[in-house]
PALO-388556 format. One record per residue (C-alpha): residue number from 1; x, y, z. Coordinates in Angstrom, 1 decimal, m for minus. Each point is the difference from the previous one (the first is absolute). Layout:
REM PALO-388556
NUM / X / Y / Z
...
//
This chain:
REM PALO-388556
1 / 36.5 / 13.2 / 23.8
2 / m3.5 / m0.1 / 1.4
3 / m1.5 / 0.0 / m3.5
4 / 2.2 / m3.0 / m0.8
5 / m1.4 / m1.9 / 3.0
6 / m3.5 / 0.6 / m1.1
7 / 0.8 / m1.3 / m3.5
8 / 1.6 / m3.1 / 1.5
9 / m3.1 / m0.6 / 2.1
10 / m2.3 / 0.3 / m3.0
11 / 2.1 / m2.5 / m2.0
12 / m0.1 / m2.4 / 3.0
13 / m3.8 / 0.2 / 0.2
14 / m0.4 / m0.5 / m3.7
15 / 2.5 / m3.0 / m0.1
16 / m1.9 / m1.7 / 2.9
17 / m3.3 / 0.4 / m2.0
18 / 1.6 / m1.3 / m3.2
19 / 1.3 / m3.0 / 1.8
20 / m3.5 / m0.6 / 1.4
21 / m1.5 / 0.1 / m3.4
22 / 2.6 / m2.3 / m1.5
23 / m0.7 / m2.5 / 2.8
24 / m3.8 / 0.4 / m0.5
25 / 0.4 / m0.8 / m3.7
26 / 1.6 / m3.4 / 0.9
27 / m2.9 / m0.8 / 2.3
28 / m2.9 / 0.4 / m2.5
29 / m1.6 / m3.4 / m0.3
30 / m3.2 / m1.8 / m1.0
31 / m2.0 / 1.8 / 2.8
32 / 0.4 / 3.2 / m2.0
33 / m1.5 / m1.7 / m3.1
34 / m2.9 / m1.2 / 2.1
35 / m0.6 / 3.5 / 1.4
36 / 0.0 / 1.6 / m3.4
37 / m2.5 / m2.6 / m1.3
38 / m2.4 / 0.5 / 2.9
39 / 0.2 / 3.8 / m0.1
40 / m0.6 / m0.1 / m3.8
41 / m3.1 / m2.2 / 0.4
42 / m1.5 / 2.0 / 2.9
43 / m3.6 / 0.9 / m0.8
44 / m0.2 / 2.5 / 2.8
45 / 2.6 / 2.2 / 1.7
46 / 3.6 / m0.4 / 1.1
47 / 0.4 / 1.6 / 3.5
48 / 3.4 / 0.8 / 1.5
49 / 1.0 / 0.7 / 3.5
50 / 3.1 / 0.6 / 2.1
51 / 1.0 / 1.8 / 3.1
52 / 2.3 / 3.1 / 0.1
53 / 2.4 / 0.2 / m2.9
54 / m1.4 / m3.3 / m1.4
55 / m3.4 / 1.7 / 0.0
56 / 1.3 / 2.8 / m2.2
57 / 1.5 / m2.7 / m2.4
58 / m3.5 / m1.7 / 0.0
59 / m1.6 / 3.2 / m1.2
60 / 2.6 / 0.4 / m2.8
61 / m0.5 / m3.6 / m1.2
62 / m3.8 / 0.4 / 0.1
63 / 0.3 / 3.2 / m2.1
64 / 2.3 / m1.7 / m2.5
65 / m2.3 / m3.1 / m0.3
66 / m3.0 / 2.3 / m0.6
67 / 1.8 / 2.0 / m2.6
68 / 0.6 / m3.1 / m2.1
69 / m3.5 / m1.4 / 0.1
70 / m0.3 / m1.9 / 3.3
71 / m2.5 / 1.6 / 2.4
72 / 1.9 / 0.5 / 3.2
73 / 0.2 / 2.2 / 3.1
74 / 1.7 / 0.0 / 3.4
75 / m1.5 / 0.0 / 3.4
76 / 1.3 / 1.2 / 3.4
77 / 1.0 / m2.9 / 2.3
78 / m1.1 / 1.9 / 3.1
79 / m3.4 / 1.0 / m1.5
80 / m0.6 / m3.5 / m1.3
81 / m0.7 / m1.2 / 3.6
82 / m2.5 / 2.9 / 0.4
83 / m2.4 / m0.8 / m2.9
84 / 2.1 / 0.2 / m3.1
85 / 0.1 / m3.8 / m0.2
86 / m3.4 / 0.4 / m1.6
87 / 1.8 / 1.3 / m3.1
88 / 1.3 / m3.5 / m0.7
89 / m2.3 / m2.5 / m1.7
90 / 0.5 / m3.8 / m0.5
91 / 0.8 / 0.5 / m3.7
92 / 2.8 / 2.5 / 0.7
93 / 3.7 / m0.8 / 0.3
94 / 1.8 / 1.3 / 3.0
95 / 3.7 / 0.8 / m0.1
96 / 1.6 / 0.7 / 3.4
97 / 3.5 / 1.4 / 0.2
98 / 2.1 / m0.3 / 3.1
99 / 3.8 / m0.4 / 0.4
100 / m0.3 / m2.0 / 3.2
101 / m3.4 / m1.6 / m0.7
102 / m0.8 / 0.5 / 3.6
103 / m1.5 / 3.5 / 0.0
104 / m2.7 / 0.1 / 2.6
105 / m2.4 / 2.2 / m2.0
106 / m0.1 / m2.6 / m2.9
107 / m1.1 / m2.9 / 2.2
108 / m3.7 / 0.9 / 0.0
109 / 0.1 / 0.4 / m3.8
110 / 1.8 / m3.4 / m0.4
111 / m2.7 / m1.7 / 2.2
112 / m2.8 / 1.7 / m2.0
113 / 1.5 / m1.2 / m3.3
114 / 0.5 / m3.6 / 1.2
115 / m3.4 / m0.1 / 1.6
116 / m1.8 / 1.2 / m3.2
117 / 2.3 / m2.0 / m2.4
118 / 1.3 / 3.2 / m1.6
119 / 3.1 / m0.7 / m2.1
120 / 2.9 / 1.4 / 1.9
121 / 3.4 / 0.8 / m1.5
122 / 2.7 / 0.8 / 2.5
123 / 3.1 / 2.1 / m0.8
124 / 2.3 / m0.8 / 2.9
125 / 3.6 / m0.4 / 0.9
126 / m0.3 / m2.4 / 3.0
127 / m0.9 / m3.6 / m0.6
128 / m0.9 / m0.7 / 3.6
129 / m2.8 / 2.5 / 0.3
130 / m3.8 / 0.2 / 0.3
131 / m0.4 / 1.5 / m3.5
132 / 2.2 / m2.5 / m1.7
133 / m1.9 / m2.9 / 1.5
134 / m3.4 / 1.5 / m0.7
135 / 0.6 / 1.1 / m3.6
136 / m1.4 / m2.1 / m2.9
137 / 2.8 / 1.3 / m2.3
138 / 3.3 / 0.9 / 1.7
139 / 2.3 / 2.5 / m1.6
140 / 3.0 / m0.4 / 2.3
141 / 2.5 / 2.9 / m0.3
142 / 3.7 / m0.7 / 0.9
143 / 1.4 / 1.7 / 3.1
144 / 1.7 / 3.3 / m0.6
145 / 2.4 / 2.4 / 1.7
146 / m1.9 / 3.2 / 0.7
147 / 1.8 / 3.4 / m0.4
148 / 1.1 / 1.3 / 3.4
149 / m0.6 / m3.5 / 1.4
150 / m3.7 / 0.7 / 1.0
151 / m1.8 / 2.3 / m2.5
152 / m2.3 / m1.8 / m2.4
153 / 1.8 / 0.6 / m3.3
154 / 1.2 / m3.1 / m1.8
155 / m3.0 / m1.9 / 1.2
156 / m2.5 / 2.5 / m1.3
157 / 1.9 / 0.3 / m3.3
158 / m0.4 / m3.8 / m0.4
159 / m3.7 / 0.2 / 0.8
160 / m0.4 / 2.8 / m2.6
161 / 1.9 / m2.0 / m2.6
162 / m2.1 / m3.2 / 0.5
163 / m3.1 / 2.1 / m0.2
164 / 1.1 / 1.6 / m3.3
165 / 0.9 / m3.5 / m1.3
166 / m3.5 / m1.3 / 0.9
167 / m1.7 / 3.0 / m1.7
168 / 2.0 / m0.3 / m3.2
169 / m0.3 / m3.8 / m0.2
170 / m3.7 / 0.3 / 0.5
171 / m0.3 / 2.6 / m2.7
172 / 1.8 / m2.3 / m2.4
173 / m2.1 / m3.0 / 1.0
174 / m3.2 / 2.0 / m0.7
175 / 1.5 / 1.4 / m3.2
176 / m0.7 / 3.5 / 1.2
177 / 1.3 / 2.2 / m2.8
178 / 0.6 / 3.7 / m0.9
179 / m3.6 / 0.6 / m0.9
180 / m1.2 / m1.5 / 3.3
181 / 2.5 / 2.2 / 1.8
182 / m1.2 / 3.1 / m1.8
183 / m3.6 / m0.6 / 1.3
184 / 1.2 / 0.1 / 3.6
185 / 2.4 / 2.9 / m0.5
186 / m2.0 / 2.7 / m2.0
187 / 1.8 / 2.9 / 1.6
188 / 3.7 / 0.8 / 0.2
189 / 2.8 / m0.4 / m2.4
190 / m0.3 / m3.8 / m0.3
191 / m3.7 / 0.2 / m0.8
192 / 0.8 / 2.7 / m2.6
193 / 2.7 / m2.1 / m1.8
194 / m2.4 / m3.0 / m0.1
195 / m2.9 / 1.9 / m1.6
196 / m1.1 / m1.5 / m3.3
197 / m0.8 / 1.8 / m3.2
198 / m3.7 / m0.8 / 0.6
199 / 0.2 / 1.7 / 3.4
200 / 0.7 / 3.5 / m1.4
201 / m1.0 / m0.1 / m3.7
202 / m2.6 / 2.3 / m1.5
203 / m3.1 / m2.0 / m1.0
204 / m3.6 / 0.2 / m1.2
205 / m1.4 / 3.1 / m1.5
206 / 3.3 / 1.9 / 0.7
207 / 1.7 / m1.9 / m2.7
208 / 0.3 / 2.2 / m3.2
209 / m1.2 / m2.4 / m2.7
210 / m0.6 / 1.2 / m3.5
211 / m1.0 / m2.0 / m3.2
212 / 2.6 / m0.3 / m2.6
213 / m2.3 / 1.6 / m2.6
214 / m0.7 / 3.1 / 2.1
215 / 1.2 / 3.4 / m1.4
216 / 2.9 / 1.5 / 1.9
217 / m2.1 / 3.2 / 0.4
218 / m2.5 / m1.9 / 2.2
219 / 2.7 / m2.1 / 1.7
220 / 1.7 / 3.2 / 1.2
221 / m3.1 / 0.7 / 2.1
222 / 0.3 / m3.3 / 1.7
223 / 3.7 / 0.5 / 0.6
224 / m0.8 / 3.3 / 1.7
225 / m2.9 / m1.5 / 2.1
226 / 2.0 / m3.0 / 1.3
227 / 3.1 / 2.0 / 0.9
228 / 2.4 / m2.9 / m0.3
229 / 2.0 / 1.2 / m3.0
230 / m0.8 / m3.2 / m2.0
231 / m2.8 / m1.6 / m2.0
232 / m0.4 / m3.8 / m0.3
233 / m1.1 / m1.0 / m3.5
234 / m2.4 / m2.9 / m0.3
235 / m1.7 / m1.7 / m3.0
236 / m3.6 / m1.0 / m0.3
237 / 0.7 / m3.2 / 2.1
238 / 1.4 / 2.2 / 2.8
239 / 3.4 / m1.4 / m0.5
240 / 2.9 / 2.4 / 0.5
241 / 1.7 / 0.8 / m3.2
242 / 2.1 / 3.1 / 0.8
243 / 0.7 / 3.0 / 2.2
244 / 0.2 / 3.8 / m0.5
245 / 1.9 / 2.3 / 2.2
246 / m0.4 / 3.8 / 0.2
247 / 3.6 / 0.2 / m1.2
248 / m0.9 / m1.9 / m3.2
249 / m2.9 / 2.4 / m0.6
250 / 2.3 / 3.0 / 0.3
251 / 2.5 / m1.5 / m2.4
252 / m2.8 / m0.9 / m2.5
253 / m1.3 / 3.5 / 0.2
254 / 3.3 / 1.4 / m1.0
255 / 0.5 / m2.4 / m2.9
256 / m3.5 / m0.3 / m1.5
257 / m2.4 / 2.6 / m1.1
258 / m3.6 / m0.7 / 1.1
259 / 1.2 / m3.0 / 2.1
260 / m3.1 / 0.4 / 2.2
261 / m2.1 / m1.5 / m2.8
262 / 2.1 / m3.2 / m0.2
263 / m1.2 / m3.1 / 1.7
264 / 1.5 / m1.1 / 3.3
265 / 1.6 / m3.1 / m1.6
266 / 1.9 / 2.1 / m2.4
267 / 2.2 / 1.6 / 2.7
268 / m0.1 / m2.6 / 2.8
269 / 3.0 / m2.1 / 1.1
270 / m0.8 / m3.7 / m0.6
271 / 0.7 / m2.8 / 2.5
272 / 0.2 / 2.1 / 3.2
273 / 2.0 / m1.3 / 3.0
274 / m2.2 / m1.6 / 2.6
275 / 0.5 / m1.8 / 3.3
276 / m2.0 / m2.7 / 1.8
277 / m2.2 / 1.1 / 2.9
278 / 1.7 / m2.4 / 2.5
279 / 3.5 / 1.4 / m0.5
280 / 1.5 / 2.1 / 2.7
281 / m0.4 / 3.8 / m0.5
282 / 3.8 / 0.2 / 0.6
283 / 0.5 / m2.1 / m3.2
284 / m2.3 / 2.3 / m1.9
285 / 2.1 / 3.0 / 1.1
286 / 3.1 / m1.7 / m1.1
287 / m1.5 / m0.8 / m3.4
288 / m1.1 / 3.6 / m0.5
289 / 3.4 / 1.3 / 0.9
290 / 1.7 / m2.4 / m2.5
291 / m2.4 / 0.8 / m2.8
292 / 0.0 / 3.7 / 0.9
293 / m3.8 / 0.2 / 0.1
294 / m2.4 / 1.3 / 2.7
295 / m3.0 / m2.3 / m0.4
296 / m0.5 / m3.7 / m0.4
297 / m3.1 / m1.9 / m1.1
298 / m1.2 / m2.7 / 2.3
299 / m1.4 / m3.3 / m1.1
300 / m0.8 / m3.5 / 1.3
301 / 2.4 / m2.6 / m1.2
302 / m2.9 / m2.2 / m1.1
303 / m1.2 / 2.8 / m2.4
304 / 3.0 / 2.2 / m0.7
305 / m1.7 / 1.8 / m2.9
306 / m2.6 / 1.6 / 2.2
307 / 1.0 / 3.0 / 2.2
308 / m1.5 / m0.1 / 3.5
309 / 1.9 / 2.9 / 1.5
310 / 2.7 / 2.7 / m0.3
311 / 2.9 / 0.6 / 2.4
312 / 1.8 / 3.3 / 0.0
313 / 3.4 / 0.8 / 1.4
314 / m1.4 / 2.8 / 2.2
315 / m2.4 / m2.5 / 1.6
316 / 2.9 / m2.4 / 0.8
317 / 2.2 / 2.7 / 1.5
318 / m2.9 / 1.4 / 2.1
319 / m0.4 / m3.5 / 1.5
320 / 3.7 / 0.2 / 1.2
321 / 1.1 / m2.8 / m2.3
322 / 3.5 / 0.2 / m1.3
//
């Protein structure tokens, strides 16, 4: 019975927050568009601040904005009045979050912003408040019913949602794409999945090039030295014309006497499979799996006949790409 009561409470809290979000969606207006445009055009930093639970939401929104290409950080409202106001410059945008809009700790920050003509965006729920009146852009959140009647729950959910909406809208306005995201997330699973072929390909002197007229006997030495299990065959113009794998060499050895005196072009596979350097490494892995091969040649789409790298299945898997 007790467990059922907890489940009932959980559902009640979630329902209150769902209602708050549904109501918030109805209240998104032109002020939101204005906020997105100003944040997107900001040439400095976006600084967020709130008190208590709103301060925690401010930190999360700042982190999300920064992760999608908008330099942002949060400051402590209490520390701001003891020197941290110096972190805010005239070119910055200041976003203050307060359910009541009357929080005492924010008043000094509001005065500082107005006095120095710093663009102030207010995220508030009370129209008749200091923050609402002072804000250059007013994001007015609808009033909500808090879980338990007093605990900041539905209000902070609404604040978080409007912050996420600002971040994603700004990202789209700035055309911040997958490759931009990858640069800011080099570690972790997301960064791994967004790595390009160029990021992990073998290049330069490590590429096992051989001329098409070279004898297999000499080519074998290069195969052993490079330790990639393949040879990339090029002509006199350094264009790729074929590929040889160690498996092909073993099969040729079984079929032909004195095969080591043949030229490379006599046993190579013509028109080897290649991939553009800008493709995702995950796509390269998928291609290798479908073709049942372990290596791909890498080229530039502007010059597909020239190999600039090699990507091996082991390298992809070692990079935690699946």
